[in-house]
C-alpha positions as CSV (number, residue, x, y, z in Angstrom):
1,M,-10.8,-15.9,18.4
2,L,-14.5,-16.0,17.2
3,K,-13.6,-17.1,13.8
4,L,-11.5,-20.1,14.9
5,R,-14.0,-21.1,17.5
6,L,-17.0,-21.1,15.2
7,M,-15.0,-22.9,12.4
8,T,-14.1,-25.6,14.9
9,V,-17.7,-26.1,16.0
10,A,-18.9,-26.1,12.4
11,L,-16.4,-28.7,11.3
12,I,-17.2,-31.0,14.3
13,A,-20.9,-30.8,13.4
14,V,-20.3,-31.8,9.8
15,T,-17.9,-34.6,10.8
16,A,-20.5,-36.1,13.1
17,A,-23.2,-35.8,10.4
18,L,-21.1,-37.3,7.5
19,G,-18.9,-39.7,9.4
20,A,-15.8,-37.9,8.0
21,G,-15.2,-34.8,7.3
22,C,-13.2,-22.3,4.3
23,G,-7.3,2.0,-10.3
24,S,-5.6,4.6,-10.2
25,S,-8.0,7.2,-11.8
26,S,-10.7,8.5,-9.5
27,Q,-12.6,11.6,-8.4
28,H,-14.9,12.7,-5.6
29,A,-18.2,10.9,-5.4
30,S,-21.3,12.8,-6.4
31,K,-23.6,13.8,-3.5
32,S,-26.5,14.8,-5.8
33,S,-28.5,11.6,-5.6
34,T,-32.0,11.7,-4.2
35,A,-32.0,8.1,-3.1
36,T,-31.8,7.2,0.6
37,R,-29.2,4.7,1.6
38,T,-29.9,2.0,4.2
39,S,-27.6,2.9,7.1
40,I,-24.8,0.3,7.8
41,A,-23.6,2.1,10.9
42,P,-23.0,-0.3,13.7
43,S,-25.7,-0.9,16.3
44,A,-26.1,-3.5,19.0
45,D,-28.9,-5.2,17.0
46,S,-27.4,-5.1,13.5
47,L,-23.9,-6.5,14.1
48,G,-23.2,-9.8,12.5
49,P,-20.8,-12.6,13.7
50,E,-17.8,-10.6,12.6
51,G,-18.8,-7.3,14.3
52,I,-19.9,-5.8,11.0
53,P,-23.6,-5.0,10.3
54,L,-25.3,-7.7,8.2
55,E,-26.4,-6.4,4.8
56,R,-30.1,-6.0,3.9
57,G,-32.0,-7.1,0.9
58,P,-32.1,-10.3,-1.1
59,A,-28.9,-12.1,-1.9
60,L,-27.2,-10.8,-5.0
61,A,-26.7,-14.4,-6.1
62,P,-26.5,-17.8,-4.3
63,Y,-23.1,-18.9,-3.0
64,S,-23.5,-22.3,-4.5
65,T,-22.2,-21.3,-7.9
66,T,-18.6,-21.1,-6.5
67,A,-16.1,-23.0,-8.7
68,A,-15.8,-26.6,-7.4
69,G,-12.2,-26.6,-6.3
70,T,-10.6,-25.8,-9.6
71,T,-8.0,-23.0,-9.8
72,V,-9.6,-19.7,-11.0
73,D,-7.5,-16.7,-12.2
74,G,-4.5,-18.2,-10.3
75,I,-6.6,-18.5,-7.1
76,Q,-6.4,-22.0,-5.6
77,C,-8.7,-23.8,-3.2
78,A,-6.9,-25.2,-0.1
79,P,-8.1,-27.5,2.7
80,V,-7.2,-24.9,5.3
81,E,-7.2,-21.1,5.2
82,Q,-4.0,-19.4,4.1
83,L,-3.1,-16.7,6.7
84,A,0.3,-15.5,5.5
85,Y,-1.4,-12.6,3.9
86,H,-4.8,-11.9,5.6
87,I,-6.8,-8.7,5.0
88,H,-10.5,-7.7,4.5
89,A,-12.5,-5.6,2.1
90,H,-16.2,-4.7,2.1
91,L,-18.6,-4.8,-0.8
92,Q,-22.1,-3.3,-0.9
93,V,-24.3,-3.5,-4.0
94,F,-27.5,-1.5,-4.8
95,V,-29.8,-2.4,-7.7
96,D,-32.1,0.5,-8.8
97,G,-31.4,2.1,-5.4
98,H,-32.3,-1.0,-3.3
99,P,-29.7,-2.9,-1.3
100,R,-28.6,-6.4,-2.2
101,S,-26.7,-8.6,0.2
102,L,-23.5,-10.6,-0.4
103,P,-24.1,-14.1,0.9
104,G,-21.8,-16.0,3.2
105,G,-20.2,-19.2,1.9
106,I,-18.8,-17.7,-1.4
107,G,-15.4,-19.2,-2.2
108,M,-16.0,-22.3,-0.2
109,V,-16.5,-25.9,-1.4
110,G,-18.9,-27.7,0.9
111,P,-19.9,-24.6,3.0
112,V,-21.7,-25.3,6.2
113,A,-23.4,-22.7,8.5
114,Q,-22.9,-22.6,12.2
115,Q,-25.8,-20.7,13.8
116,T,-24.8,-17.9,16.2
117,S,-26.7,-15.3,18.2
118,R,-25.8,-12.8,15.4
119,G,-26.6,-15.0,12.4
120,P,-25.0,-17.8,10.5
121,F,-21.2,-18.1,10.1
122,Y,-19.9,-20.3,7.3
123,G,-17.0,-22.7,7.2
124,A,-15.8,-25.1,4.5
125,T,-15.9,-28.9,4.7
126,G,-14.0,-29.2,1.3
127,C,-11.7,-26.3,0.7
128,Y,-11.3,-22.5,0.9
129,Y,-10.5,-20.2,-2.0
130,W,-8.2,-17.3,-1.1
131,L,-11.1,-14.9,-1.6
132,H,-14.2,-15.9,0.4
133,T,-17.1,-14.8,2.6
134,H,-18.0,-16.2,6.0
135,T,-21.3,-14.4,6.6
136,S,-23.7,-11.9,4.9
137,D,-22.0,-8.8,6.1
138,G,-20.3,-7.9,2.8
139,V,-16.8,-8.6,4.1
140,I,-14.6,-10.4,1.6
141,H,-11.7,-12.3,3.3
142,I,-8.4,-12.1,1.3
143,E,-6.4,-15.0,2.7
144,S,-3.4,-15.8,0.5
145,P,-0.1,-17.7,1.0
146,T,1.7,-14.7,-0.5
147,L,1.2,-10.9,-0.6
148,S,-0.7,-9.9,-3.7
149,V,-3.3,-7.4,-4.8
150,Y,-6.4,-9.2,-5.8
151,T,-9.3,-7.6,-7.7
152,L,-13.1,-7.7,-7.5
153,G,-13.1,-9.3,-10.9
154,Q,-11.2,-12.2,-9.6
155,F,-13.6,-12.6,-6.7
156,F,-16.6,-12.7,-9.1
157,D,-14.8,-15.1,-11.5
158,E,-14.2,-17.4,-8.5
159,W,-17.9,-17.1,-7.7
160,R,-18.8,-17.7,-11.3
161,Q,-20.8,-14.5,-11.5
162,P,-20.5,-11.8,-14.3
163,L,-19.1,-8.4,-13.5
164,S,-18.8,-5.6,-16.1
165,A,-19.7,-2.0,-16.8
166,D,-23.4,-3.0,-17.3
167,R,-23.8,-6.1,-15.1
168,V,-23.3,-7.3,-11.5
169,A,-24.2,-11.0,-11.1
170,G,-27.8,-11.2,-12.3
171,A,-28.5,-7.4,-12.1
172,K,-28.3,-5.5,-15.4
173,G,-27.8,-1.8,-15.9
174,R,-25.1,0.8,-15.9
175,V,-22.7,0.2,-13.1
176,T,-21.4,3.1,-11.0
177,A,-18.5,2.1,-8.7
178,F,-17.0,3.8,-5.6
179,L,-13.9,2.9,-3.7
180,N,-13.6,4.5,-0.3
181,G,-16.1,7.2,-1.2
182,R,-14.4,8.1,-4.5
183,L,-15.9,7.5,-8.0
184,W,-14.1,4.7,-9.7
185,T,-13.7,5.5,-13.5
186,K,-12.1,2.2,-14.6
187,S,-13.8,-1.2,-15.1
188,P,-15.3,-2.5,-11.8
189,R,-13.4,-5.7,-12.4
190,E,-10.2,-3.8,-11.7
191,L,-11.3,-2.6,-8.2
192,P,-8.5,-3.6,-5.8
193,L,-9.3,-5.6,-2.7
194,L,-7.1,-3.6,-0.4
195,A,-7.1,-3.7,3.4
196,H,-10.3,-2.2,4.7
197,A,-11.3,-1.1,1.3
198,V,-15.0,-0.2,1.1
199,I,-16.5,-0.8,-2.3
200,Q,-19.9,0.2,-3.5
201,L,-21.6,-0.8,-6.8
202,D,-24.8,0.9,-8.0
203,V,-26.5,-0.9,-10.8
204,G,-29.0,1.3,-12.6
205,S,-30.5,4.4,-10.9
206,P,-30.9,6.2,-8.7
207,R,-27.3,6.5,-7.5
208,V,-27.1,5.9,-3.7
209,P,-24.9,8.1,-1.6
210,F,-21.8,6.4,-0.4
211,A,-21.6,5.4,3.3
212,A,-18.4,4.3,5.1
213,V,-18.2,1.1,7.0
214,S,-16.8,1.1,10.6
215,W,-14.4,-1.7,11.4
216,A,-14.1,-0.6,15.0
217,A,-16.4,-3.2,16.5
218,S,-14.7,-6.1,14.6
219,N,-11.4,-7.9,15.0
220,L,-10.9,-7.8,11.2
């Protein structure tokens, strides 16, 4: 499996270098926006290491602000990934109509990147939080020892980045949220990280038309 193979190579490289040692209320989304969304449909050139297109634009915030191993909102950091409950969700953020990327390495203590032909893939040399990212394709890995519904707010808390109705990390402005193409009318912090959920946050204006993410080319 790509993930396990890349993780093994990444950890071996680090070991050699260091000598020692991962709402309920909604309505249909508006289609009246005049903004043009950057396509995230799969193509041979755009697919990242996980088989999902890499996001474009500058990073929303650096991964390095991740909490340093302390428990956050009940989410722990373990030396190995917890695979008893393993699903994936996708997050795309636009600021004033322009795409921002979700960096790899969020939710990892001591992240290290293994370079692949499709871009860097991150693994942890310290520990993995149950919510983390391996690359800049917008995929959030939910890997927990027990079945539980985690939220986008928990992910941002773990990342030590603010998330509210008027702020997403360092971007400020009115936040419009979509879950699987439907307008989310509650706090963006309450957005559930469900299996193959596709979340879009628009900060400011214009509002960008929602585009689905295809999981077909991935093994997620």
